[in-house]
C-alpha positions as CSV (number, residue, x, y, z in Angstrom):
1,X,-8.1,1.3,-33.8
2,X,-8.0,-1.5,-31.7
3,X,-7.5,0.3,-27.7
4,X,-3.9,-1.1,-27.0
5,X,-3.5,-3.6,-23.9
6,X,-2.1,-2.5,-20.6
7,X,-1.1,-6.2,-20.1
8,X,2.8,-5.0,-19.5
9,X,1.7,-2.2,-16.8
10,X,-0.2,-4.4,-15.1
11,X,2.6,-6.9,-14.4
12,X,5.1,-4.0,-13.2
13,X,2.7,-3.1,-10.3
14,X,1.5,-6.9,-9.7
15,X,5.5,-7.7,-9.2
16,X,5.4,-5.1,-7.1
17,X,2.5,-5.2,-5.2
18,X,3.6,-8.7,-4.9
19,X,7.2,-8.0,-3.0
20,X,5.5,-5.1,-0.9
21,X,2.9,-8.3,0.5
22,X,5.6,-10.6,1.1
23,X,7.7,-7.1,2.4
24,X,6.0,-5.2,4.3
25,X,3.4,-7.9,5.8
26,X,5.7,-10.2,6.4
27,X,8.1,-8.7,8.7
28,X,4.3,-6.8,9.9
29,X,2.9,-10.6,10.9
30,X,6.7,-12.3,12.2
31,X,6.2,-9.4,14.7
32,X,3.0,-8.7,15.6
33,X,2.9,-12.4,15.9
34,X,5.9,-12.9,18.3
35,X,5.9,-12.2,22.5
36,X,8.4,-10.0,24.6
37,X,10.3,-13.4,24.3
38,X,10.6,-13.9,21.0
39,X,11.6,-10.5,19.9
40,X,14.7,-10.2,21.9
41,X,15.6,-14.1,21.4
42,X,15.4,-14.1,17.8
43,X,14.4,-10.6,15.9
44,X,16.5,-8.4,18.2
45,X,19.1,-10.0,17.8
46,X,19.1,-10.0,14.0
47,X,18.5,-6.5,13.9
48,X,21.5,-6.4,15.8
49,X,23.1,-8.1,12.7
50,X,21.8,-5.7,10.1
51,X,23.9,-2.9,12.3
52,X,20.7,-1.7,13.6
53,X,20.9,-0.6,17.6
54,X,17.8,-0.1,18.6
55,X,17.4,2.1,21.9
56,X,14.7,2.3,24.5
57,X,11.8,-0.3,24.4
58,X,13.1,-2.4,20.8
59,X,9.9,-5.0,21.5
60,X,7.5,-1.4,21.8
61,X,9.5,0.5,19.1
62,X,9.3,-2.5,15.9
63,X,5.4,-3.7,17.0
64,X,5.0,0.3,16.2
65,X,6.6,0.1,12.7
66,X,5.7,-2.8,12.0
67,X,1.9,-1.1,13.0
68,X,2.7,1.3,10.4
69,X,3.7,-0.5,7.9
70,X,0.9,-2.7,8.1
71,X,-1.4,0.5,7.3
72,X,0.7,1.5,4.6
73,X,0.4,-1.7,2.8
74,X,-3.8,-2.1,3.2
75,X,-3.6,2.1,1.5
76,X,-0.6,0.8,-1.3
77,X,-3.0,-2.9,-1.9
78,X,-6.0,0.0,-2.1
79,X,-4.2,2.4,-4.3
80,X,-3.2,-0.7,-6.8
81,X,-6.9,-2.7,-7.0
82,X,-7.9,0.4,-8.3
83,X,-5.8,1.4,-10.5
84,X,-5.4,-2.5,-12.9
85,X,-9.1,-2.1,-12.4
86,X,-9.8,0.8,-14.5
87,X,-6.8,-0.5,-16.6
88,X,-8.8,-3.0,-17.4
89,X,-12.1,-1.0,-17.9
90,X,-10.5,1.4,-19.5
91,X,-7.4,1.1,-21.1
92,X,-6.4,4.0,-23.0
93,X,-7.6,6.6,-19.9
94,X,-3.6,7.5,-19.1
95,X,-4.4,8.8,-16.0
96,X,-4.4,5.9,-14.1
97,X,-1.2,6.3,-14.3
98,X,-1.5,8.6,-11.1
99,X,-2.8,5.7,-9.0
100,X,0.5,3.5,-9.0
101,X,2.4,6.6,-8.7
102,X,0.0,6.5,-5.5
103,X,0.3,3.6,-4.2
104,X,4.9,3.9,-4.7
105,X,4.5,7.0,-2.6
106,X,2.7,5.6,-0.2
107,X,5.1,2.7,-0.2
108,X,7.8,4.7,0.5
109,X,6.9,6.4,2.9
110,X,5.2,4.2,4.9
111,X,8.6,1.8,4.9
112,X,10.0,4.8,6.3
113,X,12.0,5.0,2.6
114,X,13.3,1.3,2.8
115,X,11.2,-0.4,-0.7
116,X,12.3,2.3,-2.5
117,X,13.3,-0.6,-4.6
118,X,9.3,-1.7,-4.3
119,X,8.3,1.7,-4.9
120,X,10.0,1.6,-8.5
121,X,8.1,-0.4,-9.4
122,X,5.4,0.9,-9.4
123,X,7.2,4.2,-10.5
124,X,7.7,2.3,-13.7
125,X,4.0,1.5,-14.1
126,X,2.8,4.7,-13.8
127,X,5.8,6.5,-15.8
128,X,4.3,3.2,-19.2
129,X,0.9,5.1,-18.4
130,X,2.4,7.8,-19.1
131,X,4.2,7.2,-22.2
132,X,3.1,4.2,-24.1
133,X,1.0,5.2,-26.5
134,X,-2.9,4.4,-26.8
135,X,-3.2,2.9,-30.0
136,X,-1.5,0.1,-31.9
137,X,-0.1,0.5,-35.7
138,X,0.5,4.0,-37.5
139,X,-2.0,5.9,-37.7
140,X,-1.8,7.1,-41.6
């Protein structure tokens, strides 16, 4: 029998990867590309309007958070690339889902639970690797 395609798993993880890149990477680039004056003038009022009241040096705190987001994004990218590579080469392996589960955990921890909807895509892809049958058609 021909092994089943892992197209849904790859698409779902690709959507999660794109959203993580957009949100984590976007925050990282925005904060790291701004000067302290630009941060105080534009980003800090937006943060306060969203209900966040930073204490202490808000600029350094935001830069630290942006660095953490960027570092965790690199790890998420690496885990997803390995998972997508294995899913393309050996689609019958169910253990490939662990790579996507790891990406989801890193996404949760790296964003301090802020991007839990994005992590859901990685967990969904991992669950599909565990649940979906690896063979097409009936066994009879």
